[in-house]
PDB file of N, CA, C and O in Angstrom:
ATOM      1  N   MET A   1       3.420 -10.342  31.467  1.00  0.00           N
ATOM      2  CA  MET A   1       3.490  -8.903  31.594  1.00  0.00           C
ATOM      3  C   MET A   1       2.958  -8.273  30.311  1.00  0.00           C
ATOM      4  O   MET A   1       3.437  -8.597  29.224  1.00  0.00           O
ATOM      5  N   GLU A   2       1.994  -7.398  30.415  1.00  0.00           N
ATOM      6  CA  GLU A   2       1.426  -6.738  29.257  1.00  0.00           C
ATOM      7  C   GLU A   2       2.178  -5.439  28.986  1.00  0.00           C
ATOM      8  O   GLU A   2       2.496  -4.689  29.910  1.00  0.00           O
ATOM      9  N   THR A   3       2.462  -5.180  27.701  1.00  0.00           N
ATOM     10  CA  THR A   3       3.180  -3.962  27.340  1.00  0.00           C
ATOM     11  C   THR A   3       2.207  -2.891  26.870  1.00  0.00           C
ATOM     12  O   THR A   3       1.111  -3.200  26.402  1.00  0.00           O
ATOM     13  N   ASP A   4       2.606  -1.651  26.995  1.00  0.00           N
ATOM     14  CA  ASP A   4       1.822  -0.512  26.532  1.00  0.00           C
ATOM     15  C   ASP A   4       2.015  -0.395  25.026  1.00  0.00           C
ATOM     16  O   ASP A   4       3.127  -0.148  24.559  1.00  0.00           O
ATOM     17  N   LYS A   5       0.936  -0.572  24.262  1.00  0.00           N
ATOM     18  CA  LYS A   5       1.030  -0.587  22.803  1.00  0.00           C
ATOM     19  C   LYS A   5       1.349   0.776  22.202  1.00  0.00           C
ATOM     20  O   LYS A   5       1.616   0.861  21.003  1.00  0.00           O
ATOM     21  N   SER A   6       1.331   1.852  22.999  1.00  0.00           N
ATOM     22  CA  SER A   6       1.677   3.163  22.469  1.00  0.00           C
ATOM     23  C   SER A   6       3.156   3.477  22.664  1.00  0.00           C
ATOM     24  O   SER A   6       3.634   4.515  22.205  1.00  0.00           O
ATOM     25  N   CYS A   7       3.880   2.595  23.336  1.00  0.00           N
ATOM     26  CA  CYS A   7       5.310   2.799  23.594  1.00  0.00           C
ATOM     27  C   CYS A   7       6.146   1.986  22.611  1.00  0.00           C
ATOM     28  O   CYS A   7       5.725   0.931  22.135  1.00  0.00           O
ATOM     29  N   PHE A   8       7.339   2.501  22.319  1.00  0.00           N
ATOM     30  CA  PHE A   8       8.263   1.831  21.406  1.00  0.00           C
ATOM     31  C   PHE A   8       9.612   1.674  22.087  1.00  0.00           C
ATOM     32  O   PHE A   8      10.016   2.511  22.894  1.00  0.00           O
ATOM     33  N   SER A   9      10.301   0.597  21.753  1.00  0.00           N
ATOM     34  CA  SER A   9      11.678   0.387  22.201  1.00  0.00           C
ATOM     35  C   SER A   9      12.600   0.673  21.027  1.00  0.00           C
ATOM     36  O   SER A   9      12.359   0.202  19.915  1.00  0.00           O
ATOM     37  N   LEU A  10      13.665   1.452  21.271  1.00  0.00           N
ATOM     38  CA  LEU A  10      14.630   1.794  20.233  1.00  0.00           C
ATOM     39  C   LEU A  10      15.803   0.827  20.299  1.00  0.00           C
ATOM     40  O   LEU A  10      16.395   0.621  21.358  1.00  0.00           O
ATOM     41  N   VAL A  11      16.133   0.232  19.142  1.00  0.00           N
ATOM     42  CA  VAL A  11      17.279  -0.679  19.062  1.00  0.00           C
ATOM     43  C   VAL A  11      18.196  -0.166  17.961  1.00  0.00           C
ATOM     44  O   VAL A  11      17.810  -0.126  16.793  1.00  0.00           O
ATOM     45  N   THR A  12      19.405   0.225  18.331  1.00  0.00           N
ATOM     46  CA  THR A  12      20.385   0.661  17.340  1.00  0.00           C
ATOM     47  C   THR A  12      21.264  -0.521  16.951  1.00  0.00           C
ATOM     48  O   THR A  12      21.434  -1.460  17.728  1.00  0.00           O
ATOM     49  N   GLY A  13      21.816  -0.469  15.755  1.00  0.00           N
ATOM     50  CA  GLY A  13      22.627  -1.587  15.277  1.00  0.00           C
ATOM     51  C   GLY A  13      21.804  -2.844  15.126  1.00  0.00           C
ATOM     52  O   GLY A  13      22.291  -3.949  15.365  1.00  0.00           O
ATOM     53  N   SER A  14      20.556  -2.677  14.731  1.00  0.00           N
ATOM     54  CA  SER A  14      19.595  -3.785  14.771  1.00  0.00           C
ATOM     55  C   SER A  14      19.624  -4.705  13.558  1.00  0.00           C
ATOM     56  O   SER A  14      18.851  -5.661  13.501  1.00  0.00           O
ATOM     57  N   SER A  15      20.488  -4.445  12.595  1.00  0.00           N
ATOM     58  CA  SER A  15      20.489  -5.279  11.395  1.00  0.00           C
ATOM     59  C   SER A  15      21.288  -6.571  11.559  1.00  0.00           C
ATOM     60  O   SER A  15      21.072  -7.523  10.809  1.00  0.00           O
ATOM     61  N   THR A  16      22.204  -6.620  12.521  1.00  0.00           N
ATOM     62  CA  THR A  16      23.040  -7.814  12.693  1.00  0.00           C
ATOM     63  C   THR A  16      23.346  -8.063  14.169  1.00  0.00           C
ATOM     64  O   THR A  16      23.114  -7.210  15.026  1.00  0.00           O
ATOM     65  N   GLY A  17      23.857  -9.224  14.430  1.00  0.00           N
ATOM     66  CA  GLY A  17      24.411  -9.566  15.738  1.00  0.00           C
ATOM     67  C   GLY A  17      23.493  -9.361  16.924  1.00  0.00           C
ATOM     68  O   GLY A  17      22.318  -9.728  16.897  1.00  0.00           O
ATOM     69  N   ILE A  18      24.055  -8.764  17.971  1.00  0.00           N
ATOM     70  CA  ILE A  18      23.338  -8.578  19.224  1.00  0.00           C
ATOM     71  C   ILE A  18      22.120  -7.679  19.035  1.00  0.00           C
ATOM     72  O   ILE A  18      21.060  -7.949  19.599  1.00  0.00           O
ATOM     73  N   GLY A  19      22.261  -6.614  18.248  1.00  0.00           N
ATOM     74  CA  GLY A  19      21.135  -5.721  18.010  1.00  0.00           C
ATOM     75  C   GLY A  19      19.950  -6.432  17.385  1.00  0.00           C
ATOM     76  O   GLY A  19      18.805  -6.199  17.775  1.00  0.00           O
ATOM     77  N   ARG A  20      20.216  -7.294  16.423  1.00  0.00           N
ATOM     78  CA  ARG A  20      19.159  -8.082  15.764  1.00  0.00           C
ATOM     79  C   ARG A  20      18.503  -9.033  16.764  1.00  0.00           C
ATOM     80  O   ARG A  20      17.280  -9.172  16.785  1.00  0.00           O
ATOM     81  N   ALA A  21      19.312  -9.681  17.584  1.00  0.00           N
ATOM     82  CA  ALA A  21      18.785 -10.603  18.593  1.00  0.00           C
ATOM     83  C   ALA A  21      17.939  -9.865  19.626  1.00  0.00           C
ATOM     84  O   ALA A  21      16.894 -10.367  20.041  1.00  0.00           O
ATOM     85  N   VAL A  22      18.377  -8.686  20.042  1.00  0.00           N
ATOM     86  CA  VAL A  22      17.620  -7.881  20.999  1.00  0.00           C
ATOM     87  C   VAL A  22      16.279  -7.470  20.387  1.00  0.00           C
ATOM     88  O   VAL A  22      15.247  -7.532  21.056  1.00  0.00           O
ATOM     89  N   ALA A  23      16.290  -7.055  19.125  1.00  0.00           N
ATOM     90  CA  ALA A  23      15.048  -6.669  18.451  1.00  0.00           C
ATOM     91  C   ALA A  23      14.056  -7.823  18.429  1.00  0.00           C
ATOM     92  O   ALA A  23      12.879  -7.638  18.742  1.00  0.00           O
ATOM     93  N   ARG A  24      14.515  -8.991  18.069  1.00  0.00           N
ATOM     94  CA  ARG A  24      13.624 -10.166  18.038  1.00  0.00           C
ATOM     95  C   ARG A  24      13.114 -10.518  19.430  1.00  0.00           C
ATOM     96  O   ARG A  24      11.939 -10.849  19.589  1.00  0.00           O
ATOM     97  N   GLU A  25      13.963 -10.452  20.421  1.00  0.00           N
ATOM     98  CA  GLU A  25      13.544 -10.772  21.790  1.00  0.00           C
ATOM     99  C   GLU A  25      12.500  -9.784  22.294  1.00  0.00           C
ATOM    100  O   GLU A  25      11.497 -10.188  22.882  1.00  0.00           O
ATOM    101  N   LEU A  26      12.725  -8.496  22.071  1.00  0.00           N
ATOM    102  CA  LEU A  26      11.751  -7.499  22.497  1.00  0.00           C
ATOM    103  C   LEU A  26      10.411  -7.711  21.783  1.00  0.00           C
ATOM    104  O   LEU A  26       9.352  -7.634  22.406  1.00  0.00           O
ATOM    105  N   ALA A  27      10.464  -7.976  20.487  1.00  0.00           N
ATOM    106  CA  ALA A  27       9.230  -8.220  19.730  1.00  0.00           C
ATOM    107  C   ALA A  27       8.500  -9.448  20.257  1.00  0.00           C
ATOM    108  O   ALA A  27       7.271  -9.457  20.330  1.00  0.00           O
ATOM    109  N   SER A  28       9.244 -10.480  20.623  1.00  0.00           N
ATOM    110  CA  SER A  28       8.613 -11.692  21.156  1.00  0.00           C
ATOM    111  C   SER A  28       7.911 -11.429  22.487  1.00  0.00           C
ATOM    112  O   SER A  28       7.017 -12.174  22.889  1.00  0.00           O
ATOM    113  N   ARG A  29       8.327 -10.366  23.159  1.00  0.00           N
ATOM    114  CA  ARG A  29       7.697  -9.976  24.426  1.00  0.00           C
ATOM    115  C   ARG A  29       6.609  -8.918  24.222  1.00  0.00           C
ATOM    116  O   ARG A  29       6.064  -8.380  25.186  1.00  0.00           O
ATOM    117  N   GLY A  30       6.302  -8.626  22.943  1.00  0.00           N
ATOM    118  CA  GLY A  30       5.209  -7.721  22.631  1.00  0.00           C
ATOM    119  C   GLY A  30       5.558  -6.260  22.503  1.00  0.00           C
ATOM    120  O   GLY A  30       4.663  -5.418  22.446  1.00  0.00           O
ATOM    121  N   HIS A  31       6.839  -5.935  22.457  1.00  0.00           N
ATOM    122  CA  HIS A  31       7.256  -4.539  22.340  1.00  0.00           C
ATOM    123  C   HIS A  31       7.152  -4.052  20.901  1.00  0.00           C
ATOM    124  O   HIS A  31       7.532  -4.767  19.974  1.00  0.00           O
ATOM    125  N   ASN A  32       6.641  -2.844  20.709  1.00  0.00           N
ATOM    126  CA  ASN A  32       6.747  -2.162  19.430  1.00  0.00           C
ATOM    127  C   ASN A  32       8.182  -1.685  19.302  1.00  0.00           C
ATOM    128  O   ASN A  32       8.831  -1.398  20.308  1.00  0.00           O
ATOM    129  N   LEU A  33       8.690  -1.595  18.066  1.00  0.00           N
ATOM    130  CA  LEU A  33      10.105  -1.306  17.881  1.00  0.00           C
ATOM    131  C   LEU A  33      10.363  -0.141  16.943  1.00  0.00           C
ATOM    132  O   LEU A  33       9.609   0.104  16.002  1.00  0.00           O
ATOM    133  N   ILE A  34      11.440   0.567  17.220  1.00  0.00           N
ATOM    134  CA  ILE A  34      12.062   1.486  16.283  1.00  0.00           C
ATOM    135  C   ILE A  34      13.469   0.933  16.081  1.00  0.00           C
ATOM    136  O   ILE A  34      14.263   0.876  17.021  1.00  0.00           O
ATOM    137  N   LEU A  35      13.771   0.527  14.852  1.00  0.00           N
ATOM    138  CA  LEU A  35      15.066  -0.060  14.547  1.00  0.00           C
ATOM    139  C   LEU A  35      15.904   0.930  13.762  1.00  0.00           C
ATOM    140  O   LEU A  35      15.392   1.621  12.881  1.00  0.00           O
ATOM    141  N   ALA A  36      17.185   1.004  14.075  1.00  0.00           N
ATOM    142  CA  ALA A  36      18.116   1.874  13.358  1.00  0.00           C
ATOM    143  C   ALA A  36      19.362   1.075  12.998  1.00  0.00           C
ATOM    144  O   ALA A  36      19.882   0.303  13.803  1.00  0.00           O
ATOM    145  N   ALA A  37      19.827   1.281  11.761  1.00  0.00           N
ATOM    146  CA  ALA A  37      21.033   0.597  11.298  1.00  0.00           C
ATOM    147  C   ALA A  37      21.601   1.370  10.118  1.00  0.00           C
ATOM    148  O   ALA A  37      20.975   2.295   9.600  1.00  0.00           O
ATOM    149  N   LEU A  38      22.791   0.976   9.708  1.00  0.00           N
ATOM    150  CA  LEU A  38      23.416   1.591   8.545  1.00  0.00           C
ATOM    151  C   LEU A  38      22.608   1.280   7.287  1.00  0.00           C
ATOM    152  O   LEU A  38      21.942   0.247   7.221  1.00  0.00           O
ATOM    153  N   PRO A  39      22.660   2.153   6.299  1.00  0.00           N
ATOM    154  CA  PRO A  39      21.965   1.880   5.039  1.00  0.00           C
ATOM    155  C   PRO A  39      22.493   0.614   4.362  1.00  0.00           C
ATOM    156  O   PRO A  39      23.665   0.261   4.496  1.00  0.00           O
ATOM    157  N   GLY A  40      21.601  -0.060   3.632  1.00  0.00           N
ATOM    158  CA  GLY A  40      22.002  -1.233   2.866  1.00  0.00           C
ATOM    159  C   GLY A  40      22.160  -2.501   3.669  1.00  0.00           C
ATOM    160  O   GLY A  40      22.805  -3.442   3.207  1.00  0.00           O
ATOM    161  N   GLN A  41      21.592  -2.555   4.855  1.00  0.00           N
ATOM    162  CA  GLN A  41      21.732  -3.725   5.721  1.00  0.00           C
ATOM    163  C   GLN A  41      20.480  -4.599   5.731  1.00  0.00           C
ATOM    164  O   GLN A  41      20.337  -5.453   6.605  1.00  0.00           O
ATOM    165  N   ASP A  42      19.574  -4.401   4.775  1.00  0.00           N
ATOM    166  CA  ASP A  42      18.346  -5.191   4.625  1.00  0.00           C
ATOM    167  C   ASP A  42      17.404  -5.055   5.818  1.00  0.00           C
ATOM    168  O   ASP A  42      16.731  -6.008   6.212  1.00  0.00           O
ATOM    169  N   LEU A  43      17.373  -3.870   6.373  1.00  0.00           N
ATOM    170  CA  LEU A  43      16.509  -3.590   7.516  1.00  0.00           C
ATOM    171  C   LEU A  43      15.013  -3.729   7.184  1.00  0.00           C
ATOM    172  O   LEU A  43      14.257  -4.209   8.030  1.00  0.00           O
ATOM    173  N   PRO A  44      14.560  -3.329   5.987  1.00  0.00           N
ATOM    174  CA  PRO A  44      13.141  -3.522   5.669  1.00  0.00           C
ATOM    175  C   PRO A  44      12.696  -4.986   5.743  1.00  0.00           C
ATOM    176  O   PRO A  44      11.580  -5.272   6.177  1.00  0.00           O
ATOM    177  N   ALA A  45      13.547  -5.895   5.329  1.00  0.00           N
ATOM    178  CA  ALA A  45      13.210  -7.326   5.392  1.00  0.00           C
ATOM    179  C   ALA A  45      13.082  -7.793   6.841  1.00  0.00           C
ATOM    180  O   ALA A  45      12.184  -8.570   7.164  1.00  0.00           O
ATOM    181  N   LEU A  46      13.966  -7.328   7.705  1.00  0.00           N
ATOM    182  CA  LEU A  46      13.881  -7.681   9.120  1.00  0.00           C
ATOM    183  C   LEU A  46      12.588  -7.154   9.720  1.00  0.00           C
ATOM    184  O   LEU A  46      11.932  -7.854  10.492  1.00  0.00           O
ATOM    185  N   CYS A  47      12.218  -5.933   9.374  1.00  0.00           N
ATOM    186  CA  CYS A  47      10.971  -5.344   9.886  1.00  0.00           C
ATOM    187  C   CYS A  47       9.766  -6.171   9.452  1.00  0.00           C
ATOM    188  O   CYS A  47       8.877  -6.447  10.257  1.00  0.00           O
ATOM    189  N   SER A  48       9.737  -6.563   8.194  1.00  0.00           N
ATOM    190  CA  SER A  48       8.633  -7.391   7.693  1.00  0.00           C
ATOM    191  C   SER A  48       8.562  -8.722   8.429  1.00  0.00           C
ATOM    192  O   SER A  48       7.480  -9.187   8.790  1.00  0.00           O
ATOM    193  N   GLU A  49       9.714  -9.324   8.645  1.00  0.00           N
ATOM    194  CA  GLU A  49       9.770 -10.602   9.355  1.00  0.00           C
ATOM    195  C   GLU A  49       9.215 -10.467  10.779  1.00  0.00           C
ATOM    196  O   GLU A  49       8.405 -11.282  11.219  1.00  0.00           O
ATOM    197  N   ILE A  50       9.657  -9.437  11.481  1.00  0.00           N
ATOM    198  CA  ILE A  50       9.225  -9.235  12.863  1.00  0.00           C
ATOM    199  C   ILE A  50       7.730  -8.941  12.931  1.00  0.00           C
ATOM    200  O   ILE A  50       7.026  -9.477  13.787  1.00  0.00           O
ATOM    201  N   LYS A  51       7.246  -8.089  12.029  1.00  0.00           N
ATOM    202  CA  LYS A  51       5.811  -7.764  12.005  1.00  0.00           C
ATOM    203  C   LYS A  51       4.967  -9.008  11.791  1.00  0.00           C
ATOM    204  O   LYS A  51       3.980  -9.219  12.495  1.00  0.00           O
ATOM    205  N   SER A  52       5.347  -9.830  10.826  1.00  0.00           N
ATOM    206  CA  SER A  52       4.538 -11.011  10.524  1.00  0.00           C
ATOM    207  C   SER A  52       4.650 -12.090  11.601  1.00  0.00           C
ATOM    208  O   SER A  52       3.668 -12.775  11.889  1.00  0.00           O
ATOM    209  N   LYS A  53       5.814 -12.246  12.189  1.00  0.00           N
ATOM    210  CA  LYS A  53       6.010 -13.297  13.192  1.00  0.00           C
ATOM    211  C   LYS A  53       5.436 -12.932  14.556  1.00  0.00           C
ATOM    212  O   LYS A  53       4.859 -13.783  15.233  1.00  0.00           O
ATOM    213  N   PHE A  54       5.590 -11.659  14.969  1.00  0.00           N
ATOM    214  CA  PHE A  54       5.217 -11.271  16.321  1.00  0.00           C
ATOM    215  C   PHE A  54       4.021 -10.332  16.395  1.00  0.00           C
ATOM    216  O   PHE A  54       3.461 -10.132  17.472  1.00  0.00           O
ATOM    217  N   GLY A  55       3.619  -9.748  15.256  1.00  0.00           N
ATOM    218  CA  GLY A  55       2.453  -8.870  15.235  1.00  0.00           C
ATOM    219  C   GLY A  55       2.653  -7.535  15.940  1.00  0.00           C
ATOM    220  O   GLY A  55       1.686  -6.918  16.386  1.00  0.00           O
ATOM    221  N   THR A  56       3.888  -7.093  16.042  1.00  0.00           N
ATOM    222  CA  THR A  56       4.173  -5.811  16.680  1.00  0.00           C
ATOM    223  C   THR A  56       4.392  -4.746  15.618  1.00  0.00           C
ATOM    224  O   THR A  56       4.661  -5.060  14.458  1.00  0.00           O
ATOM    225  N   GLU A  57       4.276  -3.504  16.010  1.00  0.00           N
ATOM    226  CA  GLU A  57       4.546  -2.383  15.114  1.00  0.00           C
ATOM    227  C   GLU A  57       6.057  -2.189  15.035  1.00  0.00           C
ATOM    228  O   GLU A  57       6.744  -2.216  16.056  1.00  0.00           O
ATOM    229  N   VAL A  58       6.573  -1.995  13.820  1.00  0.00           N
ATOM    230  CA  VAL A  58       8.010  -1.819  13.648  1.00  0.00           C
ATOM    231  C   VAL A  58       8.258  -0.654  12.685  1.00  0.00           C
ATOM    232  O   VAL A  58       7.776  -0.653  11.553  1.00  0.00           O
ATOM    233  N   LEU A  59       9.011   0.325  13.155  1.00  0.00           N
ATOM    234  CA  LEU A  59       9.476   1.433  12.320  1.00  0.00           C
ATOM    235  C   LEU A  59      10.972   1.300  12.170  1.00  0.00           C
ATOM    236  O   LEU A  59      11.635   0.753  13.052  1.00  0.00           O
ATOM    237  N   TYR A  60      11.520   1.790  11.067  1.00  0.00           N
ATOM    238  CA  TYR A  60      12.973   1.690  10.914  1.00  0.00           C
ATOM    239  C   TYR A  60      13.550   2.936  10.276  1.00  0.00           C
ATOM    240  O   TYR A  60      12.867   3.668   9.558  1.00  0.00           O
ATOM    241  N   PHE A  61      14.825   3.159  10.554  1.00  0.00           N
ATOM    242  CA  PHE A  61      15.586   4.261  10.006  1.00  0.00           C
ATOM    243  C   PHE A  61      16.950   3.743   9.591  1.00  0.00           C
ATOM    244  O   PHE A  61      17.669   3.148  10.394  1.00  0.00           O
ATOM    245  N   GLU A  62      17.303   3.970   8.336  1.00  0.00           N
ATOM    246  CA  GLU A  62      18.639   3.624   7.858  1.00  0.00           C
ATOM    247  C   GLU A  62      19.459   4.918   7.875  1.00  0.00           C
ATOM    248  O   GLU A  62      19.238   5.817   7.063  1.00  0.00           O
ATOM    249  N   VAL A  63      20.391   4.995   8.796  1.00  0.00           N
ATOM    250  CA  VAL A  63      21.170   6.210   9.003  1.00  0.00           C
ATOM    251  C   VAL A  63      22.646   5.892   9.190  1.00  0.00           C
ATOM    252  O   VAL A  63      23.016   4.804   9.632  1.00  0.00           O
ATOM    253  N   ASP A  64      23.465   6.853   8.848  1.00  0.00           N
ATOM    254  CA  ASP A  64      24.901   6.699   9.051  1.00  0.00           C
ATOM    255  C   ASP A  64      25.363   7.752  10.033  1.00  0.00           C
ATOM    256  O   ASP A  64      26.548   7.815  10.359  1.00  0.00           O
TER     257      ASP A  64
END
């Protein structure tokens, strides 16, 4: 199944646990991502990992 490269999937709580697993799974299926998590949860590192491993676009927001 081919995904639309102009669309993004939003994953909240994406720095740990189920949210992190969902983000990786969506990226493995070619989805671009918008990740949101609490500040200080190393979200930039996760974004870099996903971009390099899956080649998808990843934006993130650290919000409380």
